N, CA, C and O atoms as CSV, one atom per row, in Angstrom:
chain,resi,resn,atom,element,x,y,z
A,1,MET,N,N,40.290,-6.919,5.219
A,1,MET,CA,C,39.483,-6.509,4.730
A,1,MET,C,C,38.084,-5.986,5.451
A,1,MET,O,O,37.301,-6.854,5.836
A,2,GLU,N,N,37.799,-4.792,5.614
A,2,GLU,CA,C,36.634,-4.672,6.290
A,2,GLU,C,C,35.897,-3.845,5.595
A,2,GLU,O,O,36.342,-2.839,5.042
A,3,VAL,N,N,34.233,-4.364,5.570
A,3,VAL,CA,C,33.162,-3.971,4.296
A,3,VAL,C,C,32.640,-2.971,5.204
A,3,VAL,O,O,32.386,-3.273,6.370
A,4,THR,N,N,32.480,-1.910,4.795
A,4,THR,CA,C,31.779,-0.454,5.230
A,4,THR,C,C,30.081,-0.858,5.497
A,4,THR,O,O,29.394,-1.785,5.068
A,5,HIS,N,N,29.779,0.287,6.401
A,5,HIS,CA,C,28.377,0.092,6.330
A,5,HIS,C,C,27.556,0.124,5.265
A,5,HIS,O,O,26.725,-0.740,4.985
A,6,THR,N,N,27.740,0.941,4.772
A,6,THR,CA,C,27.171,1.347,3.341
A,6,THR,C,C,27.209,-0.090,2.301
A,6,THR,O,O,26.305,-0.128,1.467
A,7,ILE,N,N,27.903,-0.911,2.307
A,7,ILE,CA,C,28.073,-2.150,1.519
A,7,ILE,C,C,26.932,-2.904,2.107
A,7,ILE,O,O,26.059,-3.470,1.449
A,8,THR,N,N,27.038,-2.850,3.741
A,8,THR,CA,C,26.346,-4.203,4.450
A,8,THR,C,C,24.691,-3.670,4.033
A,8,THR,O,O,23.803,-4.508,3.876
A,9,ASN,N,N,24.434,-2.204,3.887
A,9,ASN,CA,C,23.135,-1.720,4.426
A,9,ASN,C,C,22.752,-1.646,2.280
A,9,ASN,O,O,21.794,-1.101,1.731
A,10,LEU,N,N,23.742,-2.294,1.718
A,10,LEU,CA,C,23.510,-2.440,0.355
A,10,LEU,C,C,22.781,-3.692,-0.084
A,10,LEU,O,O,21.798,-3.911,-0.792
A,11,ILE,N,N,23.661,-4.449,0.623
A,11,ILE,CA,C,23.320,-6.068,0.618
A,11,ILE,C,C,22.142,-6.291,1.436
A,11,ILE,O,O,21.277,-6.912,0.818
A,12,ILE,N,N,21.862,-6.019,2.499
A,12,ILE,CA,C,20.306,-5.924,2.934
A,12,ILE,C,C,19.294,-5.529,2.070
A,12,ILE,O,O,18.248,-6.144,1.863
A,13,PHE,N,N,19.640,-4.496,1.583
A,13,PHE,CA,C,17.783,-3.914,0.753
A,13,PHE,C,C,17.997,-4.867,-0.680
A,13,PHE,O,O,16.955,-5.320,-1.153
A,14,VAL,N,N,18.856,-5.084,-1.155
A,14,VAL,CA,C,18.897,-6.265,-2.244
A,14,VAL,C,C,17.961,-7.850,-1.329
A,14,VAL,O,O,16.857,-8.277,-1.667
A,15,LEU,N,N,18.609,-8.267,-0.475
A,15,LEU,CA,C,17.749,-9.108,0.289
A,15,LEU,C,C,16.659,-8.739,-0.165
A,15,LEU,O,O,16.047,-9.295,-1.077
A,16,ALA,N,N,16.317,-7.745,0.450
A,16,ALA,CA,C,15.048,-7.202,1.026
A,16,ALA,C,C,14.139,-7.296,-0.057
A,16,ALA,O,O,13.057,-7.849,0.141
A,17,ILE,N,N,14.438,-6.806,-1.247
A,17,ILE,CA,C,14.085,-6.652,-2.408
A,17,ILE,C,C,13.369,-8.532,-3.060
A,17,ILE,O,O,12.303,-8.976,-3.486
A,18,TYR,N,N,14.709,-9.041,-2.769
A,18,TYR,CA,C,14.867,-10.571,-3.409
A,18,TYR,C,C,13.397,-11.265,-2.768
A,18,TYR,O,O,12.350,-11.590,-3.328
A,19,VAL,N,N,13.875,-11.333,-1.217
A,19,VAL,CA,C,12.823,-11.481,-0.538
A,19,VAL,C,C,11.597,-11.410,-0.650
A,19,VAL,O,O,10.826,-12.363,-0.534
A,20,GLY,N,N,11.257,-10.108,-0.920
A,20,GLY,CA,C,10.009,-9.733,-0.891
A,20,GLY,C,C,9.186,-10.108,-1.625
A,20,GLY,O,O,8.072,-10.498,-1.278
A,21,TYR,N,N,9.741,-10.031,-3.124
A,21,TYR,CA,C,9.312,-10.112,-4.553
A,21,TYR,C,C,8.864,-11.940,-4.312
A,21,TYR,O,O,7.663,-12.166,-4.463
A,22,HIS,N,N,9.405,-12.685,-4.100
A,22,HIS,CA,C,9.418,-13.940,-3.911
A,22,HIS,C,C,8.117,-14.306,-2.956
A,22,HIS,O,O,7.318,-15.199,-3.238
A,23,VAL,N,N,8.033,-13.425,-1.716
A,23,VAL,CA,C,6.708,-13.647,-0.532
A,23,VAL,C,C,5.922,-13.342,-1.519
A,23,VAL,O,O,5.408,-14.326,-2.051
A,24,VAL,N,N,5.588,-12.134,-2.039
A,24,VAL,CA,C,4.469,-11.428,-2.797
A,24,VAL,C,C,3.651,-12.917,-4.311
A,24,VAL,O,O,2.524,-13.195,-4.723
A,25,TRP,N,N,5.042,-13.398,-4.583
A,25,TRP,CA,C,3.971,-13.914,-6.082
A,25,TRP,C,C,3.789,-15.272,-5.853
A,25,TRP,O,O,3.332,-16.029,-6.709
A,26,THR,N,N,4.409,-15.905,-3.796
A,26,THR,CA,C,3.553,-17.200,-3.971
A,26,THR,C,C,2.342,-16.811,-3.109
A,26,THR,O,O,1.613,-17.746,-2.780
A,27,VAL,N,N,2.013,-15.580,-2.694
A,27,VAL,CA,C,0.944,-15.306,-2.431
A,27,VAL,C,C,-0.439,-15.881,-3.245
A,27,VAL,O,O,-0.454,-15.767,-4.471
A,28,THR,N,N,-1.500,-16.448,-2.607
A,28,THR,CA,C,-2.648,-16.954,-3.321
A,28,THR,C,C,-3.747,-16.114,-3.191
A,28,THR,O,O,-4.038,-15.706,-2.067
A,29,PRO,N,N,-4.653,-15.668,-4.527
A,29,PRO,CA,C,-5.323,-14.749,-4.538
A,29,PRO,C,C,-6.319,-14.690,-3.561
A,29,PRO,O,O,-7.164,-13.840,-3.281
A,30,ALA,N,N,-6.123,-15.429,-3.255
A,30,ALA,CA,C,-7.689,-14.782,-2.013
A,30,ALA,C,C,-6.900,-14.150,-0.700
A,30,ALA,O,O,-7.607,-13.546,0.107
A,31,LEU,N,N,-5.597,-14.242,-0.457
A,31,LEU,CA,C,-4.984,-13.481,0.195
A,31,LEU,C,C,-4.706,-12.106,0.076
A,31,LEU,O,O,-4.418,-11.377,1.025
A,32,HIS,N,N,-4.817,-11.682,-1.378
A,32,HIS,CA,C,-4.059,-10.175,-1.811
A,32,HIS,C,C,-4.676,-9.519,-1.189
A,32,HIS,O,O,-3.950,-8.618,-0.769
A,33,THR,N,N,-6.520,-9.320,-0.540
A,33,THR,CA,C,-6.543,-7.966,0.217
A,33,THR,C,C,-5.962,-8.189,1.690
A,33,THR,O,O,-5.137,-7.290,1.854
A,34,PRO,N,N,-6.024,-8.936,2.756
A,34,PRO,CA,C,-5.489,-9.289,3.837
A,34,PRO,C,C,-4.271,-8.625,3.589
A,34,PRO,O,O,-4.201,-7.608,4.278
A,35,LEU,N,N,-3.139,-8.830,2.767
A,35,LEU,CA,C,-1.875,-8.521,2.407
A,35,LEU,C,C,-1.790,-7.200,2.253
A,35,LEU,O,O,-0.794,-6.647,2.719
A,36,MET,N,N,-2.953,-6.288,1.473
A,36,MET,CA,C,-2.926,-5.051,1.403
A,36,MET,C,C,-3.170,-4.321,2.485
A,36,MET,O,O,-2.797,-3.152,2.585
A,37,ALA,N,N,-3.706,-4.841,3.232
A,37,ALA,CA,C,-3.751,-4.223,4.614
A,37,ALA,C,C,-3.006,-4.393,5.240
A,37,ALA,O,O,-2.967,-3.493,6.078
A,38,VAL,N,N,-2.017,-5.348,5.426
A,38,VAL,CA,C,-1.126,-5.239,6.514
A,38,VAL,C,C,0.145,-4.151,5.737
A,38,VAL,O,O,1.015,-3.628,6.433
A,39,THR,N,N,0.073,-3.949,4.311
A,39,THR,CA,C,1.032,-3.054,3.492
A,39,THR,C,C,1.003,-1.954,4.149
A,39,THR,O,O,1.948,-1.324,4.623
A,40,ASN,N,N,-0.284,-1.695,4.175
A,40,ASN,CA,C,-0.520,-0.376,4.369
A,40,ASN,C,C,-0.200,0.149,6.100
A,40,ASN,O,O,0.297,1.216,6.460
A,41,ALA,N,N,-0.517,-0.620,6.673
A,41,ALA,CA,C,0.169,-1.125,8.337
A,41,ALA,C,C,1.437,-0.594,8.159
A,41,ALA,O,O,1.741,0.529,8.560
A,42,ILE,N,N,2.197,-1.345,7.578
A,42,ILE,CA,C,3.680,-1.420,7.370
A,42,ILE,C,C,4.182,0.546,6.817
A,42,ILE,O,O,4.823,1.442,7.367
A,43,SER,N,N,3.342,0.392,5.298
A,43,SER,CA,C,3.640,1.962,5.215
A,43,SER,C,C,3.466,2.893,6.220
A,43,SER,O,O,4.332,3.741,6.437
A,44,ALA,N,N,2.337,2.825,6.921
A,44,ALA,CA,C,2.126,3.688,8.278
A,44,ALA,C,C,3.296,3.611,8.928
A,44,ALA,O,O,3.885,4.690,9.004
A,45,ILE,N,N,3.750,2.823,9.350
A,45,ILE,CA,C,5.135,2.592,10.190
A,45,ILE,C,C,6.301,3.561,9.594
A,45,ILE,O,O,6.830,4.384,10.341
A,46,VAL,N,N,6.676,3.447,8.271
A,46,VAL,CA,C,7.462,3.855,7.556
A,46,VAL,C,C,7.292,5.481,7.639
A,46,VAL,O,O,8.298,6.139,7.906
A,47,ILE,N,N,6.142,6.092,7.434
A,47,ILE,CA,C,5.936,7.444,7.986
A,47,ILE,C,C,6.255,7.885,9.108
A,47,ILE,O,O,6.523,9.083,9.198
A,48,VAL,N,N,6.293,7.315,9.888
A,48,VAL,CA,C,6.982,7.592,11.332
A,48,VAL,C,C,7.941,7.667,11.413
A,48,VAL,O,O,8.418,8.528,12.152
A,49,GLY,N,N,8.739,6.803,10.692
A,49,GLY,CA,C,9.931,6.160,10.760
A,49,GLY,C,C,11.231,7.423,9.670
A,49,GLY,O,O,12.440,7.624,9.784
A,50,ALA,N,N,10.559,7.780,9.062
A,50,ALA,CA,C,10.784,9.069,7.929
A,50,ALA,C,C,10.590,10.332,8.763
A,50,ALA,O,O,11.505,11.155,8.717
A,51,MET,N,N,9.176,10.686,9.764
A,51,MET,CA,C,9.676,11.997,10.001
A,51,MET,C,C,9.976,12.133,11.159
A,51,MET,O,O,9.961,13.247,11.683
A,52,LEU,N,N,10.397,10.759,11.980
A,52,LEU,CA,C,11.820,10.849,12.840
A,52,LEU,C,C,13.140,11.184,11.785
A,52,LEU,O,O,14.103,11.919,12.003
A,53,ALA,N,N,12.869,10.487,10.737
A,53,ALA,CA,C,14.612,10.609,10.160
A,53,ALA,C,C,14.951,12.214,9.761
A,53,ALA,O,O,16.061,12.732,9.887
A,54,ALA,N,N,13.804,12.844,9.278
A,54,ALA,CA,C,13.612,13.975,8.733
A,54,ALA,C,C,14.137,15.113,9.713
A,54,ALA,O,O,15.095,15.883,9.634
A,55,ALA,N,N,13.029,14.904,10.778
A,55,ALA,CA,C,13.291,15.691,12.354
A,55,ALA,C,C,14.798,15.989,12.547
A,55,ALA,O,O,15.397,17.061,12.459
A,56,LEU,N,N,15.265,14.686,12.849
A,56,LEU,CA,C,16.336,14.058,13.615
A,56,LEU,C,C,18.073,14.810,12.626
A,56,LEU,O,O,19.207,14.810,13.106
A,57,THR,N,N,17.737,15.241,11.494
A,57,THR,CA,C,19.124,15.244,10.473
A,57,THR,C,C,19.234,16.665,10.255
A,57,THR,O,O,18.338,17.449,9.943
A,58,GLU,N,N,20.480,16.893,10.466
A,58,GLU,CA,C,21.178,18.182,10.281
A,58,GLU,C,C,21.380,18.885,8.437
A,58,GLU,O,O,21.233,19.980,7.894
A,59,THR,N,N,21.610,18.103,8.202
A,59,THR,CA,C,21.768,18.468,6.694
A,59,THR,C,C,20.695,18.864,5.567
A,59,THR,O,O,19.780,18.046,5.464
A,60,THR,N,N,20.651,19.719,4.897
A,60,THR,CA,C,18.974,20.014,3.698
A,60,THR,C,C,19.032,18.659,3.282
A,60,THR,O,O,18.037,17.939,3.371
A,61,LEU,N,N,19.958,18.310,2.900
A,61,LEU,CA,C,19.591,16.957,2.090
A,61,LEU,C,C,18.860,16.203,2.600
A,61,LEU,O,O,17.697,15.929,2.302
A,62,GLY,N,N,19.777,15.658,3.744
A,62,GLY,CA,C,18.973,14.892,4.703
A,62,GLY,C,C,17.642,14.974,4.748
A,62,GLY,O,O,16.761,14.207,4.361
A,63,ARG,N,N,17.618,16.269,5.406
A,63,ARG,CA,C,15.915,16.852,5.847
A,63,ARG,C,C,15.068,16.576,4.790
A,63,ARG,O,O,14.038,15.947,5.033
A,64,THR,N,N,15.363,17.004,3.423
A,64,THR,CA,C,14.704,16.553,1.747
A,64,THR,C,C,14.244,15.247,1.431
A,64,THR,O,O,13.181,14.887,0.925
A,65,MET,N,N,15.248,14.592,1.825
A,65,MET,CA,C,14.849,12.948,1.622
A,65,MET,C,C,14.148,12.655,2.465
A,65,MET,O,O,13.057,12.136,2.227
A,66,GLY,N,N,14.551,12.889,3.610
A,66,GLY,CA,C,13.195,12.839,4.818
A,66,GLY,C,C,12.273,13.104,4.222
A,66,GLY,O,O,11.961,12.074,3.623
A,67,ILE,N,N,11.205,14.323,3.854
A,67,ILE,CA,C,10.427,15.005,3.761
A,67,ILE,C,C,9.929,13.962,2.375
A,67,ILE,O,O,8.872,13.334,2.311
A,68,LEU,N,N,10.626,13.987,1.713
A,68,LEU,CA,C,10.340,13.176,0.054
A,68,LEU,C,C,10.132,11.951,0.575
A,68,LEU,O,O,9.043,11.693,0.061
A,69,ALA,N,N,10.423,10.964,1.269
A,69,ALA,CA,C,10.302,9.707,2.089
A,69,ALA,C,C,8.938,10.026,2.687
A,69,ALA,O,O,8.028,9.220,2.491
A,70,VAL,N,N,8.703,11.171,3.429
A,70,VAL,CA,C,7.443,10.886,4.267
A,70,VAL,C,C,6.333,11.042,3.456
A,70,VAL,O,O,5.268,10.700,3.970
A,71,VAL,N,N,6.289,11.583,2.016
A,71,VAL,CA,C,5.402,12.135,0.893
A,71,VAL,C,C,5.183,10.627,0.282
A,71,VAL,O,O,4.043,10.163,0.300
A,72,LEU,N,N,6.124,9.961,-0.189
A,72,LEU,CA,C,6.307,9.102,-0.769
A,72,LEU,C,C,5.340,7.840,-0.413
A,72,LEU,O,O,4.656,7.114,-1.135
A,73,ALA,N,N,5.555,7.874,0.962
A,73,ALA,CA,C,4.991,6.767,2.141
A,73,ALA,C,C,3.356,7.308,2.090
A,73,ALA,O,O,2.441,6.485,2.110
A,74,ALA,N,N,3.158,8.444,2.037
A,74,ALA,CA,C,1.643,8.817,2.520
A,74,ALA,C,C,0.800,8.580,1.282
A,74,ALA,O,O,-0.405,8.325,1.268
A,75,VAL,N,N,1.756,8.723,0.068
A,75,VAL,CA,C,1.067,8.521,-1.226
A,75,VAL,C,C,0.585,6.992,-1.158
A,75,VAL,O,O,-0.579,6.658,-1.380
A,76,ASN,N,N,2.051,5.730,-0.687
A,76,ASN,CA,C,1.098,4.633,-0.501
A,76,ASN,C,C,0.441,4.221,0.024
A,76,ASN,O,O,-0.197,3.319,-0.520
A,77,VAL,N,N,0.117,4.581,1.466
A,77,VAL,CA,C,-0.371,4.190,2.287
A,77,VAL,C,C,-2.123,4.817,1.492
A,77,VAL,O,O,-3.043,4.005,1.395
A,78,PHE,N,N,-2.255,5.897,1.140
A,78,PHE,CA,C,-3.578,6.354,0.556
A,78,PHE,C,C,-4.418,5.543,-1.018
A,78,PHE,O,O,-5.578,5.468,-1.423
A,79,GLY,N,N,-3.073,5.061,-1.513
A,79,GLY,CA,C,-3.071,4.335,-2.736
A,79,GLY,C,C,-3.443,2.853,-2.689
A,79,GLY,O,O,-4.067,2.258,-3.568
A,80,GLY,N,N,-3.028,2.391,-1.672
A,80,GLY,CA,C,-3.098,1.195,-1.147
A,80,GLY,C,C,-4.663,0.894,-0.271
A,80,GLY,O,O,-5.069,-0.265,-0.187
A,81,PHE,N,N,-5.313,1.842,0.237
A,81,PHE,CA,C,-6.484,2.166,1.054
A,81,PHE,C,C,-7.606,2.216,-0.211
A,81,PHE,O,O,-8.671,1.610,-0.088
A,82,LEU,N,N,-7.328,2.886,-1.285
A,82,LEU,CA,C,-8.010,2.530,-1.999
A,82,LEU,C,C,-8.167,1.507,-3.201
A,82,LEU,O,O,-9.122,1.470,-3.977
A,83,VAL,N,N,-6.928,0.591,-3.211
A,83,VAL,CA,C,-7.146,-0.684,-3.890
A,83,VAL,C,C,-7.529,-1.393,-2.872
A,83,VAL,O,O,-8.059,-2.436,-3.252
A,84,THR,N,N,-7.490,-1.275,-1.677
A,84,THR,CA,C,-8.525,-2.210,-0.801
A,84,THR,C,C,-9.913,-2.260,-0.776
A,84,THR,O,O,-10.707,-3.195,-0.678
A,85,ARG,N,N,-10.055,-0.877,-0.901
A,85,ARG,CA,C,-11.597,-0.557,-0.808
A,85,ARG,C,C,-12.321,-1.284,-2.399
A,85,ARG,O,O,-13.295,-2.036,-2.368
A,86,ARG,N,N,-11.900,-1.038,-3.174
A,86,ARG,CA,C,-11.875,-1.462,-4.381
A,86,ARG,C,C,-11.643,-3.506,-4.520
A,86,ARG,O,O,-11.927,-4.164,-5.521
A,87,MET,N,N,-11.381,-3.760,-3.919
A,87,MET,CA,C,-11.034,-5.092,-4.134
A,87,MET,C,C,-12.008,-5.644,-3.036
A,87,MET,O,O,-12.574,-6.664,-3.428
A,88,LEU,N,N,-12.349,-5.268,-1.815
A,88,LEU,CA,C,-13.619,-5.510,-1.009
A,88,LEU,C,C,-14.630,-5.014,-1.898
A,88,LEU,O,O,-15.515,-4.790,-1.071
A,89,GLU,N,N,-15.035,-4.743,-2.821
A,89,GLU,CA,C,-16.020,-4.100,-2.836
A,89,GLU,C,C,-16.528,-4.896,-4.337
A,89,GLU,O,O,-17.558,-4.820,-5.007
A,90,MET,N,N,-15.286,-5.658,-4.472
A,90,MET,CA,C,-15.817,-6.582,-5.612
A,90,MET,C,C,-16.425,-8.095,-4.823
A,90,MET,O,O,-16.911,-9.078,-5.382
A,91,PHE,N,N,-16.211,-7.873,-3.435
A,91,PHE,CA,C,-17.096,-9.486,-2.558
A,91,PHE,C,C,-18.238,-8.922,-2.604
A,91,PHE,O,O,-19.035,-9.634,-1.993
A,92,ARG,N,N,-18.845,-7.788,-3.114
A,92,ARG,CA,C,-20.168,-7.373,-1.805
A,92,ARG,C,C,-21.320,-7.886,-3.009
A,92,ARG,O,O,-21.275,-7.787,-4.235
A,93,LYS,N,N,-22.246,-8.408,-2.194
A,93,LYS,CA,C,-23.212,-8.952,-3.308
A,93,LYS,C,C,-23.701,-7.801,-3.957
A,93,LYS,O,O,-23.806,-6.679,-3.463
A,94,LYS,N,N,-24.067,-8.252,-5.401
A,94,LYS,CA,C,-24.779,-7.080,-6.050
A,94,LYS,C,C,-26.417,-6.861,-5.735
A,94,LYS,O,O,-27.144,-7.818,-5.469
A,95,GLU,N,N,-26.791,-5.796,-5.786
A,95,GLU,CA,C,-28.178,-5.618,-5.348
A,95,GLU,C,C,-29.267,-5.777,-6.395
A,95,GLU,O,O,-29.051,-5.348,-7.528
A,96,LYS,N,N,-30.390,-6.346,-6.108
A,96,LYS,CA,C,-31.291,-6.668,-7.364
A,96,LYS,C,C,-31.801,-5.601,-8.149
A,96,LYS,O,O,-32.341,-4.649,-7.586
A,97,LYS,N,N,-31.686,-5.652,-9.453
A,97,LYS,CA,C,-32.895,-4.773,-9.793
A,97,LYS,C,C,-34.344,-4.525,-9.979
A,97,LYS,O,O,-34.594,-5.584,-10.556
A,98,ALA,N,N,-35.482,-3.914,-9.919
A,98,ALA,CA,C,-36.376,-3.946,-9.971
A,98,ALA,C,C,-36.984,-4.955,-11.361
A,98,ALA,O,O,-36.284,-5.345,-12.296
A,99,PRO,N,N,-38.265,-5.186,-11.197
A,99,PRO,CA,C,-38.498,-6.391,-12.597
A,99,PRO,C,C,-38.978,-5.773,-13.394
A,99,PRO,O,O,-39.510,-4.839,-12.795
A,100,ALA,N,N,-39.218,-5.636,-14.824
A,100,ALA,CA,C,-39.395,-4.642,-15.934
A,100,ALA,C,C,-40.547,-4.636,-15.879
A,100,ALA,O,O,-40.922,-3.505,-16.188
A,101,ALA,N,N,-41.448,-5.330,-15.634
A,101,ALA,CA,C,-43.246,-5.387,-15.267
A,101,ALA,C,C,-43.474,-4.841,-14.470
A,101,ALA,O,O,-44.571,-5.219,-14.059
A,102,ASP,N,N,-42.904,-3.700,-13.608
A,102,ASP,CA,C,-43.384,-2.865,-12.778
A,102,ASP,C,C,-43.165,-1.642,-13.155
A,102,ASP,O,O,-43.708,-0.802,-12.438
A,103,ALA,N,N,-42.262,-1.054,-14.459
A,103,ALA,CA,C,-41.872,-0.346,-15.078
A,103,ALA,C,C,-43.052,-0.024,-16.091
A,103,ALA,O,O,-43.482,1.119,-16.250
A,104,GLY,N,N,-43.680,-1.470,-16.960
A,104,GLY,CA,C,-44.290,-1.372,-17.687
A,104,GLY,C,C,-46.045,-0.831,-17.209
A,104,GLY,O,O,-46.900,-0.215,-17.845
A,105,LYS,N,N,-46.032,-1.226,-16.250
A,105,LYS,CA,C,-47.413,-1.084,-15.226
A,105,LYS,C,C,-47.801,0.340,-15.468
A,105,LYS,O,O,-48.846,0.712,-16.002
A,106,GLY,N,N,-46.382,1.444,-14.794
A,106,GLY,CA,C,-46.811,2.861,-14.997
A,106,GLY,C,C,-46.711,3.729,-15.781
A,106,GLY,O,O,-46.793,4.936,-15.556
A,107,ALA,N,N,-46.434,2.950,-17.252
A,107,ALA,CA,C,-46.414,3.723,-18.818
A,107,ALA,C,C,-47.360,3.311,-19.213
A,107,ALA,O,O,-47.327,3.924,-20.280
A,108,SER,N,N,-48.558,2.555,-19.286
A,108,SER,CA,C,-49.950,2.500,-19.126
A,108,SER,C,C,-50.869,3.375,-19.256
A,108,SER,O,O,-51.646,3.838,-20.091
A,109,LYS,N,N,-50.394,3.514,-17.640
A,109,LYS,CA,C,-51.999,4.638,-16.881
A,109,LYS,C,C,-51.717,6.046,-17.483
A,109,LYS,O,O,-52.477,6.984,-17.241
C-alpha cells in the first residue's frame, strides 16, 4: 500500500497544528510579546512563499488561492503588529498628572 503525497501532507499539517497548540499554551505570560514578534516574522516569510506560489502556478484556482494566502498572511502580519504594539504600551510608565492645587490657583485669580 502506497501513501499518497496528499495524505503525507495532511498528516504533517495535523501534527503541526497539534505541536503548535501545545507549544503556545505552555508559554509563560512574560514571553507572549516576543512570541508575537517572532510570529509576525514567520508570517512575513509566509507572504513571500505565497507570492512565489501564486506567481509560479499555471491554473486560475492556484493563482486565486495564492493571492488569498498573500492577503490572509498580510492581515495576520498587520494585526500581529497592532497587538504587539498594544501589549508593549501596557509596560510603559504612566505619566504623572499635574497636581490639583495648581488648577485651583488659576481659578481664584
